[in-house]
MOPAC internal coordinates of N, CA, C and O (Angstrom, degrees):
PM7 1SCF
backbone

  N    0.0000 0     0.00 0     0.00 0    0    0    0
  C    1.4489 1     0.00 0     0.00 0    1    0    0
  C    1.5265 1   108.57 1     0.00 0    2    1    0
  O    1.2310 1   120.90 1   -44.76 1    3    2    1
  N    1.3128 1   115.88 1   135.24 1    3    2    1
  C    1.4618 1   120.95 1   178.32 1    5    3    2
  C    1.5207 1   109.54 1   -95.06 1    6    5    3
  O    1.2310 1   120.65 1     0.46 1    7    6    5
  N    1.2972 1   116.36 1  -179.54 1    7    6    5
  C    1.4555 1   121.29 1   175.63 1    9    7    6
  C    1.5118 1   113.33 1   -67.26 1   10    9    7
  O    1.2310 1   119.83 1   179.66 1   11   10    9
  N    1.3254 1   117.93 1    -0.34 1   11   10    9
  C    1.4620 1   121.60 1   179.19 1   13   11   10
  C    1.5167 1   112.98 1   -96.94 1   14   13   11
  O    1.2310 1   119.61 1  -177.57 1   15   14   13
  N    1.3271 1   118.34 1     2.43 1   15   14   13
  C    1.4626 1   122.08 1   178.37 1   17   15   14
  C    1.5239 1   112.47 1    60.67 1   18   17   15
  O    1.2310 1   120.47 1  -135.31 1   19   18   17
  N    1.2987 1   116.71 1    44.69 1   19   18   17
  C    1.4617 1   120.90 1   175.99 1   21   19   18
  C    1.5252 1   108.32 1  -122.74 1   22   21   19
  O    1.2310 1   120.39 1   -33.16 1   23   22   21
  N    1.3350 1   116.85 1   146.84 1   23   22   21
  C    1.4628 1   118.14 1  -178.69 1   25   23   22
  C    1.5258 1   111.41 1   -68.08 1   26   25   23
  O    1.2310 1   121.20 1   -32.65 1   27   26   25
  N    1.3127 1   115.31 1   147.35 1   27   26   25
  C    1.4543 1   119.84 1   179.56 1   29   27   26
  C    1.5167 1   110.87 1    71.40 1   30   29   27
  O    1.2310 1   121.26 1    21.13 1   31   30   29
  N    1.3045 1   115.20 1  -158.87 1   31   30   29
  C    1.4587 1   120.49 1   178.65 1   33   31   30
  C    1.5236 1   108.31 1  -128.32 1   34   33   31
  O    1.2310 1   120.27 1   -86.84 1   35   34   33
  N    1.3330 1   117.09 1    93.16 1   35   34   33
  C    1.4630 1   119.74 1  -176.78 1   37   35   34
  C    1.5229 1   113.44 1   -65.07 1   38   37   35
  O    1.2310 1   119.95 1   164.34 1   39   38   37
  N    1.3224 1   117.71 1   -15.66 1   39   38   37
  C    1.4574 1   120.09 1   179.49 1   41   39   38
  C    1.5219 1   113.15 1   -85.76 1   42   41   39
  O    1.2310 1   120.02 1   167.98 1   43   42   41
  N    1.3211 1   117.57 1   -12.02 1   43   42   41
  C    1.4656 1   120.18 1  -172.86 1   45   43   42
  C    1.5304 1   112.12 1   -55.80 1   46   45   43
  O    1.2310 1   119.99 1   130.75 1   47   46   45
  N    1.3213 1   117.63 1   -49.25 1   47   46   45
  C    1.4734 1   120.24 1  -179.55 1   49   47   46
  C    1.5271 1   110.87 1   -64.76 1   50   49   47
  O    1.2310 1   120.49 1   138.03 1   51   50   49
  N    1.3428 1   116.66 1   -41.97 1   51   50   49
  C    1.4628 1   119.08 1   178.12 1   53   51   50
  C    1.5209 1   111.13 1   -62.59 1   54   53   51
  O    1.2310 1   120.54 1   139.79 1   55   54   53
  N    1.3316 1   116.57 1   -40.21 1   55   54   53
  C    1.4604 1   120.01 1   178.61 1   57   55   54
  C    1.5209 1   111.79 1   -65.07 1   58   57   55
  O    1.2310 1   120.55 1   144.80 1   59   58   57
  N    1.3192 1   116.56 1   -35.20 1   59   58   57
  C    1.4691 1   120.13 1   179.46 1   61   59   58
  C    1.5171 1   111.53 1   -72.48 1   62   61   59
  O    1.2310 1   120.41 1   139.88 1   63   62   61
  N    1.3169 1   116.82 1   -40.12 1   63   62   61
  C    1.4649 1   120.21 1  -174.27 1   65   63   62
  C    1.5295 1   114.26 1   -91.47 1   66   65   63
  O    1.2310 1   120.20 1   147.51 1   67   66   65
  N    1.3309 1   117.23 1   -32.49 1   67   66   65
  C    1.4671 1   120.79 1  -172.44 1   69   67   66
  C    1.5301 1   112.15 1  -136.35 1   70   69   67
  O    1.2310 1   118.45 1  -133.42 1   71   70   69
  N    1.3166 1   120.56 1    46.58 1   71   70   69
  C    1.4681 1   120.80 1  -171.19 1   73   71   70
  C    1.5262 1   114.94 1   -57.31 1   74   73   71
  O    1.2310 1   119.90 1   143.37 1   75   74   73
  N    1.3168 1   117.80 1   -36.63 1   75   74   73
  C    1.4649 1   120.68 1  -175.47 1   77   75   74
  C    1.5184 1   112.98 1  -109.40 1   78   77   75
  O    1.2310 1   120.60 1  -167.47 1   79   78   77
  N    1.3210 1   116.47 1    12.53 1   79   78   77
  C    1.4629 1   121.55 1  -178.08 1   81   79   78
  C    1.5289 1   110.78 1   -77.50 1   82   81   79
  O    1.2310 1   119.38 1   -50.88 1   83   82   81
  N    1.3366 1   118.79 1   129.12 1   83   82   81
  C    1.4651 1   120.48 1   173.47 1   85   83   82
  C    1.5334 1   108.90 1   -64.01 1   86   85   83
  O    1.2310 1   120.67 1   -39.67 1   87   86   85
  N    1.3225 1   116.33 1   140.33 1   87   86   85
  C    1.4635 1   120.26 1  -175.43 1   89   87   86
  C    1.5173 1   111.89 1  -134.29 1   90   89   87
  O    1.2310 1   121.81 1   -17.63 1   91   90   89
  N    1.3231 1   114.14 1   162.37 1   91   90   89
  C    1.4544 1   123.50 1   172.40 1   93   91   90
  C    1.5230 1   106.26 1  -120.19 1   94   93   91
  O    1.2310 1   120.53 1   -50.74 1   95   94   93
  N    1.3198 1   116.60 1   129.26 1   95   94   93
  C    1.4589 1   121.69 1  -179.73 1   97   95   94
  C    1.5273 1   108.07 1  -111.68 1   98   97   95
  O    1.2310 1   120.96 1   -52.92 1   99   98   97
  N    1.3259 1   115.77 1   127.08 1   99   98   97
  C    1.4565 1   122.38 1   179.48 1  101   99   98
  C    1.5250 1   108.25 1  -111.96 1  102  101   99
  O    1.2310 1   120.80 1   -60.26 1  103  102  101
  N    1.3204 1   116.08 1   119.74 1  103  102  101
  C    1.4675 1   123.01 1   178.63 1  105  103  102
  C    1.5144 1   109.12 1  -109.72 1  106  105  103
  O    1.2310 1   120.60 1   -48.97 1  107  106  105
  N    1.3201 1   116.45 1   131.03 1  107  106  105
  C    1.4565 1   122.62 1   171.88 1  109  107  106
  C    1.5205 1   106.74 1  -117.80 1  110  109  107
  O    1.2310 1   120.06 1   -49.08 1  111  110  109
  N    1.3253 1   117.49 1   130.92 1  111  110  109
  C    1.4550 1   120.06 1  -177.61 1  113  111  110
  C    1.5194 1   111.89 1  -132.21 1  114  113  111
  O    1.2310 1   122.30 1   -32.64 1  115  114  113
  N    1.3221 1   113.21 1   147.36 1  115  114  113
  C    1.4573 1   121.65 1   171.70 1  117  115  114
  C    1.5203 1   106.38 1  -116.27 1  118  117  115
  O    1.2310 1   120.78 1   -55.57 1  119  118  117
  N    1.3202 1   116.11 1   124.43 1  119  118  117
  C    1.4538 1   120.98 1  -176.48 1  121  119  118
  C    1.5260 1   111.89 1   -86.80 1  122  121  119
  O    1.2310 1   121.30 1   -32.17 1  123  122  121
  N    1.3221 1   115.12 1   147.83 1  123  122  121
  C    1.4545 1   120.64 1   171.51 1  125  123  122
  C    1.5305 1   107.79 1   -70.52 1  126  125  123
  O    1.2310 1   120.14 1   -24.85 1  127  126  125
  N    1.3252 1   117.35 1   155.15 1  127  126  125
  C    1.4718 1   118.12 1   172.93 1  129  127  126
  C    1.5314 1   108.95 1   -56.15 1  130  129  127
  O    1.2310 1   120.55 1   -50.03 1  131  130  129
  N    1.3147 1   116.56 1   129.97 1  131  130  129
  C    1.4536 1   121.38 1  -178.53 1  133  131  130
  C    1.5248 1   114.34 1    77.60 1  134  133  131
  O    1.2310 1   119.95 1  -171.94 1  135  134  133
  N    1.3431 1   117.71 1     8.06 1  135  134  133
  C    1.4590 1   120.80 1  -176.25 1  137  135  134
  C    1.5153 1   115.80 1   -88.69 1  138  137  135
  O    1.2310 1   119.79 1   179.68 1  139  138  137
  N    1.3160 1   118.00 1    -0.32 1  139  138  137
  C    1.4578 1   120.85 1  -175.02 1  141  139  138
  C    1.5347 1   112.64 1   -61.79 1  142  141  139
  O    1.2310 1   119.95 1   134.07 1  143  142  141
  N    1.3096 1   117.70 1   -45.93 1  143  142  141
  C    1.4702 1   120.37 1  -178.62 1  145  143  142
  C    1.5226 1   110.72 1   -63.38 1  146  145  143
  O    1.2310 1   120.28 1   135.86 1  147  146  145
  N    1.3281 1   117.07 1   -44.14 1  147  146  145
  C    1.4690 1   120.43 1   178.25 1  149  147  146
  C    1.5209 1   110.34 1   -62.22 1  150  149  147
  O    1.2310 1   119.98 1   141.43 1  151  150  149
  N    1.3290 1   117.64 1   -38.57 1  151  150  149
  C    1.4551 1   120.84 1   179.96 1  153  151  150
  C    1.5229 1   110.99 1   -66.59 1  154  153  151
  O    1.2310 1   120.14 1   139.03 1  155  154  153
  N    1.3146 1   117.34 1   -40.97 1  155  154  153
  C    1.4594 1   120.26 1   177.90 1  157  155  154
  C    1.5280 1   111.09 1   -63.40 1  158  157  155
  O    1.2310 1   120.08 1   139.74 1  159  158  157
  N    1.3280 1   117.45 1   -40.26 1  159  158  157
  C    1.4669 1   121.32 1   176.82 1  161  159  158
  C    1.5272 1   110.15 1   -64.40 1  162  161  159
  O    1.2310 1   121.11 1   136.89 1  163  162  161
  N    1.3150 1   115.47 1   -43.11 1  163  162  161
  C    1.4598 1   120.83 1   178.92 1  165  163  162
  C    1.5248 1   110.83 1   -59.98 1  166  165  163
  O    1.2310 1   120.52 1   132.54 1  167  166  165
  N    1.3327 1   116.60 1   -47.46 1  167  166  165
  C    1.4705 1   120.46 1  -179.08 1  169  167  166
  C    1.5218 1   111.70 1   -61.88 1  170  169  167
  O    1.2310 1   120.46 1   138.89 1  171  170  169
  N    1.3100 1   116.73 1   -41.11 1  171  170  169
  C    1.4631 1   120.01 1  -179.99 1  173  171  170
  C    1.5311 1   110.70 1   -62.08 1  174  173  171
  O    1.2310 1   120.53 1   133.52 1  175  174  173
  N    1.3164 1   116.60 1   -46.48 1  175  174  173
  C    1.4647 1   120.35 1  -178.50 1  177  175  174
  C    1.5292 1   112.00 1   -71.89 1  178  177  175
  O    1.2310 1   120.13 1   137.20 1  179  178  177
  N    1.3269 1   117.35 1   -42.80 1  179  178  177
  C    1.4654 1   120.80 1   179.42 1  181  179  178
  C    1.5238 1   110.80 1   -65.49 1  182  181  179
  O    1.2310 1   120.44 1   142.56 1  183  182  181
  N    1.3332 1   116.77 1   -37.44 1  183  182  181
  C    1.4590 1   120.57 1  -179.94 1  185  183  182
  C    1.5172 1   112.32 1   -60.79 1  186  185  183
  O    1.2310 1   120.56 1   138.78 1  187  186  185
  N    1.3158 1   116.53 1   -41.22 1  187  186  185
  C    1.4703 1   120.16 1   179.03 1  189  187  186
  C    1.5220 1   110.81 1   -63.55 1  190  189  187
  O    1.2310 1   120.69 1   142.34 1  191  190  189
  N    1.3307 1   116.28 1   -37.66 1  191  190  189
  C    1.4693 1   120.34 1  -179.90 1  193  191  190
  C    1.5228 1   110.13 1   -71.34 1  194  193  191
  O    1.2310 1   120.02 1   133.77 1  195  194  193
  N    1.3267 1   117.57 1   -46.23 1  195  194  193
  C    1.4763 1   120.16 1  -175.55 1  197  195  194
  C    1.5262 1   112.24 1   -63.49 1  198  197  195
  O    1.2310 1   120.60 1   146.72 1  199  198  197
  N    1.3233 1   116.47 1   -33.28 1  199  198  197
  C    1.4713 1   119.11 1   179.33 1  201  199  198
  C    1.5358 1   112.00 1   -64.70 1  202  201  199
  O    1.2310 1   120.34 1   153.10 1  203  202  201
  N    1.3292 1   116.95 1   -26.90 1  203  202  201
  C    1.4749 1   119.75 1   176.36 1  205  203  202
  C    1.5283 1   111.22 1   -64.30 1  206  205  203
  O    1.2310 1   120.33 1   158.58 1  207  206  205
  N    1.3220 1   116.97 1   -21.42 1  207  206  205
  C    1.4708 1   121.62 1  -179.58 1  209  207  206
  C    1.5253 1   112.14 1  -101.86 1  210  209  207
  O    1.2310 1   120.62 1  -166.00 1  211  210  209
  N    1.3148 1   116.42 1    14.00 1  211  210  209
  C    1.4588 1   121.03 1   176.15 1  213  211  210
  C    1.5186 1   114.52 1    83.80 1  214  213  211
  O    1.2310 1   120.00 1  -170.21 1  215  214  213
  N    1.3173 1   117.60 1     9.79 1  215  214  213
  C    1.4657 1   120.70 1   179.22 1  217  215  214
  C    1.5208 1   110.11 1   -74.54 1  218  217  215
  O    1.2310 1   121.32 1   -33.30 1  219  218  217
  N    1.3204 1   115.07 1   146.70 1  219  218  217
  C    1.4597 1   121.68 1   179.07 1  221  219  218
  C    1.5207 1   109.57 1  -127.42 1  222  221  219
  O    1.2310 1   120.15 1   -74.88 1  223  222  221
  N    1.3433 1   117.31 1   105.12 1  223  222  221
  C    1.4631 1   118.75 1   174.06 1  225  223  222
  C    1.5227 1   108.92 1   -64.18 1  226  225  223
  O    1.2310 1   120.56 1   -51.61 1  227  226  225
  N    1.3320 1   116.54 1   128.39 1  227  226  225
  C    1.4549 1   119.35 1  -177.77 1  229  227  226
  C    1.5231 1   113.28 1  -113.66 1  230  229  227
  O    1.2310 1   120.27 1   162.30 1  231  230  229
  N    1.3339 1   117.09 1   -17.70 1  231  230  229
  C    1.4626 1   119.54 1   179.72 1  233  231  230
  C    1.5219 1   109.84 1  -158.19 1  234  233  231
  O    1.2310 1   120.46 1   -41.83 1  235  234  233
  N    1.3223 1   116.73 1   138.17 1  235  234  233
  C    1.4539 1   124.01 1   169.34 1  237  235  234
  C    1.5116 1   106.31 1  -145.93 1  238  237  235
  O    1.2310 1   120.51 1   -57.52 1  239  238  237
  N    1.3214 1   116.63 1   122.48 1  239  238  237
  C    1.4543 1   118.58 1  -179.30 1  241  239  238
  C    1.5067 1   112.92 1  -160.50 1  242  241  239
  O    1.2310 1   120.93 1   -14.59 1  243  242  241
  N    1.3239 1   115.83 1   165.41 1  243  242  241
  C    1.4570 1   121.22 1  -178.38 1  245  243  242
  C    1.5279 1   112.43 1   -81.18 1  246  245  243
  O    1.2310 1   121.41 1   -30.63 1  247  246  245
  N    1.3267 1   114.91 1   149.37 1  247  246  245
  C    1.4622 1   120.21 1   172.78 1  249  247  246
  C    1.5200 1   108.96 1   -76.43 1  250  249  247
  O    1.2310 1   120.97 1   -36.05 1  251  250  249
  N    1.3411 1   115.75 1   143.95 1  251  250  249
  C    1.4691 1   119.01 1   179.16 1  253  251  250
  C    1.5264 1   112.39 1  -125.50 1  254  253  251
  O    1.2310 1   120.04 1   179.09 1  255  254  253
  N    1.3363 1   117.53 1    -0.91 1  255  254  253
  C    1.4593 1   119.48 1   178.66 1  257  255  254
  C    1.5113 1   110.90 1   167.39 1  258  257  255
  O    1.2310 1   121.42 1    -7.71 1  259  258  257
  N    1.3296 1   114.88 1   172.29 1  259  258  257
  C    1.4572 1   121.93 1   179.87 1  261  259  258
  C    1.5248 1   108.87 1  -128.58 1  262  261  259
  O    1.2310 1   120.20 1   -53.14 1  263  262  261
  N    1.3173 1   117.23 1   126.86 1  263  262  261
  C    1.4594 1   121.30 1   178.05 1  265  263  262
  C    1.5193 1   111.54 1   -95.57 1  266  265  263
  O    1.2310 1   119.98 1   140.70 1  267  266  265
  N    1.3246 1   117.63 1   -39.30 1  267  266  265
  C    1.4576 1   122.65 1   179.92 1  269  267  266
  C    1.5212 1   107.86 1  -132.08 1  270  269  267
  O    1.2310 1   120.30 1   -48.69 1  271  270  269
  N    1.3211 1   117.02 1   131.31 1  271  270  269
  C    1.4561 1   120.67 1   178.23 1  273  271  270
  C    1.5109 1   112.20 1   107.30 1  274  273  271
  O    1.2310 1   121.98 1   -10.44 1  275  274  273
  N    1.3224 1   113.82 1   169.56 1  275  274  273
  C    1.4595 1   120.88 1  -175.58 1  277  275  274
  C    1.5173 1   113.64 1  -101.60 1  278  277  275
  O    1.2310 1   120.11 1   165.31 1  279  278  277
  N    1.3141 1   117.40 1   -14.69 1  279  278  277
  C    1.4539 1   120.03 1  -174.04 1  281  279  278
  C    1.5167 1   111.39 1   -95.74 1  282  281  279
  O    1.2310 1   121.50 1   -32.18 1  283  282  281
  N    1.3212 1   114.74 1   147.82 1  283  282  281
  C    1.4632 1   119.60 1   173.43 1  285  283  282
  C    1.5186 1   107.83 1  -119.17 1  286  285  283
  O    1.2310 1   121.27 1   -29.45 1  287  286  285
  N    1.3140 1   115.17 1   150.55 1  287  286  285
  C    1.4566 1   121.81 1  -177.20 1  289  287  286
  C    1.5145 1   108.59 1  -128.37 1  290  289  287
  O    1.2310 1   120.88 1   -37.14 1  291  290  289
  N    1.3302 1   115.92 1   142.86 1  291  290  289
  C    1.4610 1   120.21 1  -178.40 1  293  291  290
  C    1.5147 1   112.89 1   -79.33 1  294  293  291
  O    1.2310 1   120.57 1   144.34 1  295  294  293
  N    1.3392 1   116.51 1   -35.66 1  295  294  293
  C    1.4681 1   120.17 1  -177.89 1  297  295  294
  C    1.5213 1   110.09 1  -144.67 1  298  297  295
  O    1.2310 1   121.86 1   -25.70 1  299  298  297
  N    1.3212 1   114.04 1   154.30 1  299  298  297
  C    1.4639 1   121.86 1   171.98 1  301  299  298
  C    1.5178 1   107.68 1  -126.56 1  302  301  299
  O    1.2310 1   121.41 1   -36.87 1  303  302  301
  N    1.3250 1   114.90 1   143.13 1  303  302  301
  C    1.4671 1   120.68 1   175.18 1  305  303  302
  C    1.5199 1   107.71 1  -133.40 1  306  305  303
  O    1.2310 1   120.92 1   -43.45 1  307  306  305
  N    1.3063 1   115.84 1   136.55 1  307  306  305
  C    1.4599 1   121.68 1   177.09 1  309  307  306
  C    1.5223 1   107.54 1  -123.60 1  310  309  307
  O    1.2310 1   121.27 1   -51.80 1  311  310  309
  N    1.3327 1   115.19 1   128.20 1  311  310  309
  C    1.4581 1   121.30 1  -177.84 1  313  311  310
  C    1.5152 1   109.48 1  -135.36 1  314  313  311
  O    1.2310 1   120.11 1   -43.54 1  315  314  313
  N    1.3275 1   117.40 1   136.46 1  315  314  313
  C    1.4580 1   120.94 1   173.83 1  317  315  314
  C    1.5267 1   108.76 1   -97.70 1  318  317  315
  O    1.2310 1   121.32 1   -35.53 1  319  318  317
  N    1.3185 1   115.07 1   144.47 1  319  318  317
  C    1.4651 1   122.63 1   177.26 1  321  319  318
  C    1.5206 1   108.01 1  -125.77 1  322  321  319
  O    1.2310 1   119.93 1   -34.02 1  323  322  321
  N    1.3178 1   117.75 1   145.98 1  323  322  321
  C    1.4580 1   119.42 1  -179.92 1  325  323  322
  C    1.5273 1   112.99 1   -67.07 1  326  325  323
  O    1.2310 1   120.35 1   159.37 1  327  326  325
  N    1.3364 1   116.94 1   -20.63 1  327  326  325
  C    1.4604 1   120.06 1   179.84 1  329  327  326
  C    1.5247 1   110.05 1  -168.16 1  330  329  327
  O    1.2310 1   121.14 1   -16.26 1  331  330  329
  N    1.3234 1   115.42 1   163.74 1  331  330  329
  C    1.4586 1   120.76 1   172.67 1  333  331  330
  C    1.5261 1   109.30 1   -62.09 1  334  333  331
  O    1.2310 1   120.80 1   143.09 1  335  334  333
  N    1.3232 1   116.07 1   -36.91 1  335  334  333
  C    1.4729 1   120.60 1   177.42 1  337  335  334
  C    1.5321 1   111.27 1   -57.60 1  338  337  335
  O    1.2310 1   120.36 1   138.25 1  339  338  337
  N    1.3130 1   116.91 1   -41.75 1  339  338  337
  C    1.4636 1   121.05 1   179.39 1  341  339  338
  C    1.5321 1   110.76 1   -65.29 1  342  341  339
  O    1.2310 1   120.07 1   138.81 1  343  342  341
  N    1.3327 1   117.47 1   -41.19 1  343  342  341
  C    1.4614 1   121.10 1   176.62 1  345  343  342
  C    1.5255 1   110.57 1   -61.49 1  346  345  343
  O    1.2310 1   120.36 1   135.26 1  347  346  345
  N    1.3215 1   116.92 1   -44.74 1  347  346  345
  C    1.4649 1   121.19 1   179.61 1  349  347  346
  C    1.5249 1   110.83 1   -61.96 1  350  349  347
  O    1.2310 1   120.46 1   138.26 1  351  350  349
  N    1.3154 1   116.73 1   -41.74 1  351  350  349
  C    1.4636 1   120.20 1   179.27 1  353  351  350
  C    1.5309 1   110.26 1   -63.94 1  354  353  351
  O    1.2310 1   120.35 1   139.91 1  355  354  353
  N    1.3238 1   116.93 1   -40.09 1  355  354  353
  C    1.4596 1   121.14 1   178.63 1  357  355  354
  C    1.5233 1   111.40 1   -62.38 1  358  357  355
  O    1.2310 1   119.88 1   128.58 1  359  358  357
  N    1.3320 1   117.84 1   -51.42 1  359  358  357
  C    1.4646 1   118.53 1  -174.39 1  361  359  358
  C    1.5225 1   112.64 1   -72.84 1  362  361  359
  O    1.2310 1   120.37 1   165.09 1  363  362  361
  N    1.3263 1   116.89 1   -14.91 1  363  362  361
  C    1.4642 1   119.73 1   175.74 1  365  363  362
  C    1.5252 1   112.67 1  -100.68 1  366  365  363
  O    1.2310 1   120.29 1  -175.62 1  367  366  365
  N    1.3234 1   117.06 1     4.38 1  367  366  365
  C    1.4592 1   121.54 1   177.24 1  369  367  366
  C    1.5405 1   108.39 1   -67.12 1  370  369  367
  O    1.2310 1   119.62 1   -50.18 1  371  370  369
  N    1.3152 1   118.33 1   129.82 1  371  370  369
  C    1.4697 1   120.59 1  -179.22 1  373  371  370
  C    1.5330 1   113.55 1   -56.33 1  374  373  371
  O    1.2310 1   119.92 1   146.46 1  375  374  373
  N    1.3310 1   117.76 1   -33.54 1  375  374  373
  C    1.4658 1   119.42 1   178.21 1  377  375  374
  C    1.5246 1   111.05 1   -68.51 1  378  377  375
  O    1.2310 1   120.36 1   143.86 1  379  378  377
  N    1.3369 1   116.91 1   -36.14 1  379  378  377
  C    1.4576 1   119.62 1   176.02 1  381  379  378
  C    1.5235 1   110.30 1   -69.95 1  382  381  379
  O    1.2310 1   120.11 1   136.67 1  383  382  381
  N    1.3102 1   117.40 1   -43.33 1  383  382  381
  C    1.4629 1   120.94 1   178.49 1  385  383  382
  C    1.5227 1   110.81 1   -58.13 1  386  385  383
  O    1.2310 1   120.31 1   145.43 1  387  386  385
  N    1.3240 1   117.02 1   -34.57 1  387  386  385
  C    1.4641 1   121.24 1  -179.87 1  389  387  386
  C    1.5325 1   112.37 1   -68.52 1  390  389  387
  O    1.2310 1   119.92 1   165.90 1  391  390  389
  N    1.3266 1   117.76 1   -14.10 1  391  390  389
  C    1.4657 1   121.52 1   178.86 1  393  391  390
  C    1.5325 1   112.59 1   -83.11 1  394  393  391
  O    1.2310 1   119.45 1   176.02 1  395  394  393
  N    1.3227 1   118.66 1    -3.98 1  395  394  393
  C    1.4645 1   121.73 1  -176.90 1  397  395  394
  C    1.5319 1   112.63 1   -53.01 1  398  397  395
  O    1.2310 1   118.43 1   134.10 1  399  398  397
  N    1.3367 1   120.60 1   -45.90 1  399  398  397
  C    1.4700 1   118.56 1   179.97 1  401  399  398
  C    1.5338 1   113.26 1   -60.45 1  402  401  399
  O    1.2310 1   120.20 1   142.56 1  403  402  401
  N    1.3099 1   117.23 1   -37.44 1  403  402  401
  C    1.4604 1   120.63 1   178.11 1  405  403  402
  C    1.5306 1   110.35 1   -67.02 1  406  405  403
  O    1.2310 1   120.65 1   138.93 1  407  406  405
  N    1.3278 1   116.36 1   -41.07 1  407  406  405
  C    1.4719 1   121.02 1   177.47 1  409  407  406
  C    1.5291 1   109.83 1   -62.18 1  410  409  407
  O    1.2310 1   120.28 1   136.94 1  411  410  409
  N    1.3336 1   117.07 1   -43.06 1  411  410  409
  C    1.4682 1   120.82 1  -179.81 1  413  411  410
  C    1.5229 1   111.24 1   -64.95 1  414  413  411
  O    1.2310 1   120.71 1   145.34 1  415  414  413
  N    1.3188 1   116.24 1   -34.66 1  415  414  413
  C    1.4604 1   121.17 1   178.15 1  417  415  414
  C    1.5308 1   110.51 1   -65.92 1  418  417  415
  O    1.2310 1   120.31 1   147.18 1  419  418  417
  N    1.3211 1   117.01 1   -32.82 1  419  418  417
  C    1.4648 1   122.04 1  -173.50 1  421  419  418
  C    1.5281 1   114.13 1   -89.96 1  422  421  419
  O    1.2310 1   120.24 1   139.56 1  423  422  421
  N    1.3346 1   117.15 1   -40.44 1  423  422  421
  C    1.4611 1   119.71 1  -166.95 1  425  423  422
  C    1.5161 1   114.57 1   -99.77 1  426  425  423
  O    1.2310 1   121.73 1   -44.67 1  427  426  425
  N    1.3246 1   114.29 1   135.33 1  427  426  425
  C    1.4567 1   121.32 1   170.49 1  429  427  426
  C    1.5228 1   109.59 1   -89.54 1  430  429  427
  O    1.2310 1   120.48 1   142.66 1  431  430  429
  N    1.3324 1   116.69 1   -37.34 1  431  430  429
  C    1.4707 1   122.11 1  -179.51 1  433  431  430
  C    1.5160 1   108.89 1  -159.62 1  434  433  431
  O    1.2310 1   121.43 1   -19.53 1  435  434  433
  N    1.3136 1   114.87 1   160.47 1  435  434  433
  C    1.4526 1   119.85 1   177.02 1  437  435  434
  C    1.5121 1   110.66 1  -160.60 1  438  437  435
  O    1.2310 1   121.52 1   -20.02 1  439  438  437
  N    1.3033 1   114.70 1   159.98 1  439  438  437
  C    1.4560 1   121.64 1   175.89 1  441  439  438
  C    1.5251 1   106.91 1  -142.82 1  442  441  439
  O    1.2310 1   120.85 1   -39.78 1  443  442  441
  N    1.3228 1   115.98 1   140.22 1  443  442  441
  C    1.4624 1   120.97 1  -178.17 1  445  443  442
  C    1.5240 1   108.10 1  -128.57 1  446  445  443
  O    1.2310 1   120.61 1   -55.04 1  447  446  445
  N    1.3202 1   116.44 1   124.96 1  447  446  445
  C    1.4599 1   122.38 1   176.66 1  449  447  446
  C    1.5253 1   108.88 1  -115.96 1  450  449  447
  O    1.2310 1   121.06 1   -36.67 1  451  450  449
  N    1.3323 1   115.58 1   143.33 1  451  450  449
  C    1.4612 1   121.33 1   178.73 1  453  451  450
  C    1.5288 1   108.28 1  -116.16 1  454  453  451
  O    1.2310 1   120.87 1   -48.94 1  455  454  453
  N    1.3212 1   115.95 1   131.06 1  455  454  453
  C    1.4556 1   122.42 1  -179.69 1  457  455  454
  C    1.5242 1   109.61 1  -125.94 1  458  457  455
  O    1.2310 1   120.99 1   -27.99 1  459  458  457
  N    1.2930 1   115.72 1   152.01 1  459  458  457
  C    1.4562 1   122.13 1   173.64 1  461  459  458
  C    1.5266 1   108.23 1   -69.83 1  462  461  459
  O    1.2310 1   120.21 1   -45.39 1  463  462  461
  N    1.3081 1   117.20 1   134.61 1  463  462  461
  C    1.4573 1   121.43 1   177.17 1  465  463  462
  C    1.5233 1   107.75 1   -87.82 1  466  465  463
  O    1.2310 1   120.86 1   -91.36 1  467  466  465
  N    1.2927 1   115.97 1    88.64 1  467  466  465
  C    1.4686 1   119.83 1  -173.18 1  469  467  466
  C    1.5162 1   112.70 1   -64.92 1  470  469  467
  O    1.2310 1   119.84 1   157.58 1  471  470  469
  N    1.3284 1   117.90 1   -22.42 1  471  470  469
  C    1.4651 1   119.97 1   178.53 1  473  471  470
  C    1.5238 1   112.09 1   -71.68 1  474  473  471
  O    1.2310 1   120.23 1   156.22 1  475  474  473
  N    1.3439 1   117.16 1   -23.78 1  475  474  473
  C    1.4563 1   120.42 1  -178.53 1  477  475  474
  C    1.5240 1   112.46 1  -117.20 1  478  477  475
  O    1.2310 1   119.91 1  -176.49 1  479  478  477
  N    1.3238 1   117.77 1     3.51 1  479  478  477
  C    1.4773 1   121.05 1  -176.52 1  481  479  478
  C    1.5276 1   110.41 1   -66.53 1  482  481  479
  O    1.2310 1   121.86 1   -33.45 1  483  482  481
  N    1.3103 1   114.04 1   146.55 1  483  482  481
  C    1.4712 1   120.02 1   179.42 1  485  483  482
  C    1.5175 1   112.09 1  -111.02 1  486  485  483
  O    1.2310 1   120.20 1   168.25 1  487  486  485
  N    1.3194 1   117.22 1   -11.75 1  487  486  485
  C    1.4668 1   120.32 1  -179.34 1  489  487  486
  C    1.5188 1   109.04 1  -120.93 1  490  489  487
  O    1.2310 1   120.27 1   -22.79 1  491  490  489
  N    1.3521 1   117.09 1   157.21 1  491  490  489
  C    1.4622 1   118.96 1   179.66 1  493  491  490
  C    1.5215 1   109.95 1   -67.91 1  494  493  491
  O    1.2310 1   120.41 1   -26.33 1  495  494  493
  N    1.3545 1   116.83 1   153.67 1  495  494  493
  C    1.4671 1   119.13 1  -179.89 1  497  495  494
  C    1.5240 1   111.57 1   -61.30 1  498  497  495
  O    1.2310 1   121.56 1   -31.81 1  499  498  497
  N    1.3088 1   114.62 1   148.19 1  499  498  497
  C    1.4686 1   120.48 1   176.31 1  501  499  498
  C    1.5143 1   109.10 1   -96.22 1  502  501  499
  O    1.2310 1   120.89 1   -30.35 1  503  502  501
  N    1.3358 1   115.90 1   149.65 1  503  502  501
  C    1.4752 1   118.14 1   179.80 1  505  503  502
  C    1.5000 1   112.75 1   -64.63 1  506  505  503
  O    1.2310 1   120.10 1   180.00 1  507  506  505

């Protein structure tokens, strides 16, 4: 289990295939009723930790509607990381892992997608 509270290690394949690849991580979250304050505290503390690993938050904003799909999300966050290795180090950082109770207090649901940062990539895309 990683600091993201997911079974197994979802980063293992990414670490094997793209360990030094710059990436963009897109987080979509749905807050629990009354979870906004906890989420803001979580973001402040997590942000300080992620910056130690070279991550750069580039966007955080509220959802205002859905054009395709059935799900709605309260917030989206987009963060660039210098590598998959840096992301793995961040989510396994003991200080980040200690934020799990605050995250659980804030979030009803979430989804995290990882994309290749083609603007900073050094190798050609893989099929």
